[in-house]
BANURO-158974 format. One line per field, with one value per residue (C-alpha): residue number from 1; residue in one letter; x, y, z. Coordinates in nm, 3 decimals, decimal comma, always signed. Layout:
// residues N
mivo <- c(NUM / ...)
dolum <- c(a / ...)
u <- c(X / ...)
v <- c(Y / ...)
w <- c(Z / ...)
***
This chain:
// residues 86
mivo <- c(1 / 2 / 3 / 4 / 5 / 6 / 7 / 8 / 9 / 10 / 11 / 12 / 13 / 14 / 15 / 16 / 17 / 18 / 19 / 20 / 21 / 22 / 23 / 24 / 25 / 26 / 27 / 28 / 29 / 30 / 31 / 32 / 33 / 34 / 35 / 36 / 37 / 38 / 39 / 40 / 41 / 42 / 43 / 44 / 45 / 46 / 47 / 48 / 49 / 50 / 51 / 52 / 53 / 54 / 55 / 56 / 57 / 58 / 59 / 60 / 61 / 62 / 63 / 64 / 65 / 66 / 67 / 68 / 69 / 70 / 71 / 72 / 73 / 74 / 75 / 76 / 77 / 78 / 79 / 80 / 81 / 82 / 83 / 84 / 85 / 86)
dolum <- c(m / s / t / l / p / e / l / l / a / l / a / h / r / h / g / l / e / l / v / a / d / g / a / t / l / d / t / m / g / l / d / f / l / v / a / h / a / r / d / a / a / g / t / r / w / i / v / r / t / p / r / r / p / d / v / a / a / s / a / r / h / e / a / r / v / l / s / l / v / a / d / r / s / a / s / r / f / r / a / g / a / f / t / a / t / s)
u <- c(-0,046 / +0,205 / -0,132 / -0,356 / -0,665 / -0,504 / -0,523 / -0,837 / -0,976 / -0,803 / -1,016 / -1,370 / -1,348 / -1,309 / -1,607 / -1,468 / -1,600 / -1,343 / -1,316 / -1,039 / -1,108 / -0,851 / -0,672 / -0,342 / -0,031 / +0,233 / +0,511 / +0,808 / +0,812 / +1,050 / +0,785 / +0,389 / +0,254 / +0,012 / -0,316 / -0,482 / -0,821 / -1,204 / -1,509 / -1,825 / -1,922 / -1,571 / -1,416 / -1,051 / -0,924 / -0,542 / -0,480 / -0,133 / -0,033 / +0,276 / +0,567 / +0,671 / +0,566 / +0,763 / +0,607 / +0,267 / +0,285 / +0,423 / +0,078 / -0,115 / +0,058 / -0,007 / -0,326 / -0,381 / -0,227 / -0,500 / -0,781 / -0,699 / -0,613 / -0,933 / -1,133 / -1,029 / -1,019 / -1,337 / -1,111 / -1,145 / -1,001 / -1,123 / -0,842 / -0,852 / -0,661 / -0,630 / -0,300 / -0,258 / -0,373 / -0,713)
v <- c(+0,014 / +0,328 / +0,552 / +0,814 / +0,573 / +0,279 / +0,419 / +0,566 / +0,237 / +0,099 / +0,311 / +0,230 / -0,109 / +0,022 / +0,192 / +0,496 / +0,724 / +0,973 / +1,312 / +1,240 / +1,617 / +1,776 / +1,493 / +1,458 / +1,165 / +1,207 / +0,981 / +1,147 / +0,894 / +0,629 / +0,387 / +0,526 / +0,606 / +0,942 / +1,030 / +1,344 / +1,374 / +1,503 / +1,332 / +1,428 / +1,644 / +1,837 / +1,633 / +1,608 / +1,238 / +1,129 / +0,752 / +0,545 / +0,252 / +0,074 / +0,059 / -0,309 / -0,592 / -0,461 / -0,190 / -0,362 / -0,441 / -0,073 / +0,025 / -0,161 / -0,100 / +0,294 / +0,217 / +0,141 / +0,390 / +0,651 / +0,504 / +0,476 / +0,863 / +0,860 / +0,721 / +0,935 / +1,278 / +1,476 / +1,392 / +1,539 / +1,245 / +0,870 / +0,615 / +0,364 / +0,049 / -0,114 / -0,319 / -0,299 / -0,581 / -0,555)
w <- c(-0,032 / -0,079 / -0,251 / -0,120 / -0,265 / -0,134 / +0,229 / +0,206 / +0,036 / +0,378 / +0,557 / +0,390 / +0,447 / +0,791 / +0,762 / +0,762 / +0,532 / +0,402 / +0,137 / -0,144 / -0,273 / -0,037 / +0,150 / +0,113 / +0,170 / +0,356 / +0,261 / +0,492 / +0,796 / +0,848 / +0,954 / +0,836 / +0,541 / +0,698 / +0,515 / +0,644 / +0,495 / +0,597 / +0,654 / +0,474 / +0,848 / +0,797 / +1,016 / +1,013 / +1,041 / +1,029 / +0,854 / +0,877 / +0,794 / +0,916 / +0,605 / +0,736 / +0,933 / +1,276 / +1,268 / +1,326 / +1,745 / +1,793 / +1,616 / +1,794 / +2,132 / +2,025 / +1,994 / +2,334 / +2,540 / +2,286 / +2,414 / +2,824 / +2,704 / +2,533 / +2,857 / +3,095 / +2,929 / +2,736 / +2,420 / +2,085 / +1,892 / +1,852 / +1,924 / +1,652 / +1,473 / +1,172 / +0,982 / +0,617 / +0,540 / +0,724)
***
């Protein structure tokens, strides 16, 4: 997976409907490909997928930490995780 349409399609398969217009792909990171996009309501989303299999384990750990933080605060974000192969 290396293109913006592929990453948006992955999000779609997991129930996240993102608008392609205005979406951008950030390829600068070593560990993740990152899409910046909005849903139909205008909510901003950051969607990441690991570049390598070894990064997936750390992403799962990060998702657990973000879920804990979200539960303890009046969070303005939703944390979720899925792998590029999902």
